Structure formats: structure tokens, C-alpha cells
C-alpha positions as CSV (number, residue, x, y, z in Angstrom):
1,X,109.8,38.7,54.8
2,X,111.6,40.4,57.6
3,X,114.7,38.9,59.0
4,X,115.2,38.5,62.7
5,X,118.2,40.1,64.3
6,X,120.9,37.8,65.5
7,X,120.3,36.9,69.2
8,X,124.0,37.3,69.9
9,X,123.9,40.9,68.7
10,X,120.9,41.6,70.9
11,X,122.6,40.0,73.9
12,X,125.7,42.1,73.3
13,X,123.7,45.3,73.0
14,X,121.8,44.4,76.2
15,X,125.0,43.8,78.1
16,X,126.5,47.0,76.9
17,X,123.4,48.9,78.0
18,X,123.5,47.3,81.5
19,X,127.3,48.1,81.8
20,X,126.6,51.7,80.8
21,X,123.8,52.0,83.4
22,X,126.0,50.5,86.1
23,X,128.8,52.8,85.3
24,X,126.5,55.9,85.5
25,X,125.1,54.8,88.8
26,X,128.5,54.2,90.3
27,X,129.8,57.5,89.0
28,X,126.8,59.4,90.5
29,X,127.2,57.6,93.8
30,X,130.9,58.3,94.1
31,X,130.3,61.9,93.0
32,X,127.6,62.4,95.6
33,X,129.8,60.9,98.3
34,X,132.8,63.1,97.4
35,X,130.6,66.2,97.3
36,X,129.1,65.6,100.7
37,X,132.5,64.7,102.2
38,X,134.0,67.9,100.7
39,X,131.2,70.1,102.2
40,X,131.8,68.5,105.6
41,X,135.5,68.8,105.3
42,X,135.4,72.5,104.4
43,X,132.8,73.2,107.2
44,X,135.0,71.5,109.8
45,X,138.3,73.0,108.5
46,X,136.8,76.5,108.7
47,X,136.0,76.0,112.4
48,X,132.3,75.5,112.2
49,X,132.0,72.1,114.0
50,X,128.3,71.6,114.9
51,X,129.3,69.1,117.6
52,X,131.1,71.9,119.5
53,X,128.1,74.3,119.4
54,X,126.6,75.1,122.8
55,X,123.0,73.7,122.7
56,X,121.8,75.7,125.7
57,X,122.2,79.4,126.2
58,X,123.2,79.1,129.9
59,X,124.1,76.2,132.0
60,X,122.0,75.5,135.1
61,X,123.9,74.3,138.1
62,X,121.9,72.3,140.7
63,X,123.1,71.1,144.0
64,X,122.8,67.4,144.9
65,X,122.3,68.4,148.6
66,X,118.7,69.6,149.1
67,X,119.8,71.4,152.4
68,X,122.1,73.6,150.3
69,X,119.0,75.3,148.7
70,X,117.9,78.6,150.0
71,X,114.3,79.4,150.7
72,X,113.9,81.3,147.5
73,X,115.5,78.5,145.5
74,X,113.3,75.8,147.1
75,X,110.1,77.8,146.3
76,X,111.2,78.4,142.7
77,X,112.8,75.0,141.9
78,X,110.8,72.7,139.8
79,X,113.3,69.8,139.7
80,X,116.0,68.6,142.0
81,X,118.6,65.8,142.0
82,X,117.7,62.8,144.2
83,X,120.2,60.8,146.2
84,X,121.0,58.5,143.2
85,X,121.5,61.4,140.9
86,X,118.3,61.1,138.9
87,X,116.2,64.2,138.2
88,X,112.9,64.2,140.0
89,X,110.1,66.7,140.1
90,X,109.0,68.2,143.4
91,X,105.6,69.5,144.3
92,X,105.6,72.9,146.0
């Protein structure tokens, strides 16, 4: 006959296994957070802030007054500011 293991021993082993899993998951989470934070810190401290990067190569200045446009500008312009400041497309 085989003897059955004590249920208290099995429960203690299960609790120890769950505790070890939780500890590993928490350690991996904290380690990943610190690694990501460290990379961002080093990037920003070295002056490479992506938020300060110029997204467009050259800024386009448009006048809000349509009368200020020259003949060449009005022929080439695809969009102009309306009276309320919204960008509207014009048909040539």
C-alpha cells in the first residue's frame, strides 16, 4: 500500500511555490521598469529629447489676410487661413 502525503505538507509546498512565482514576477516587473526609466534618463540627460526635435524641415508662414498674398502666391497656394483661423482649401 502506498501512503498518501499529508495535505498540510502539500498546501505548504503549494504556498511556497506561489510565493516564489509572485516574487519572480515582481522582480521582473521592477527590473523592466528601472531599465526603461534608466534608458530614458540617460537619453534625456545626454540632450537627446525627442520632444524637442523639429518635426518639419522648414516652417511655412501663412498670412491670415488674403489681400496680403501676391499674384504668384495666390496661384500656387493650396490652402489659406479663413477668418476664424481654420485652414481651408481653395480651388484655383
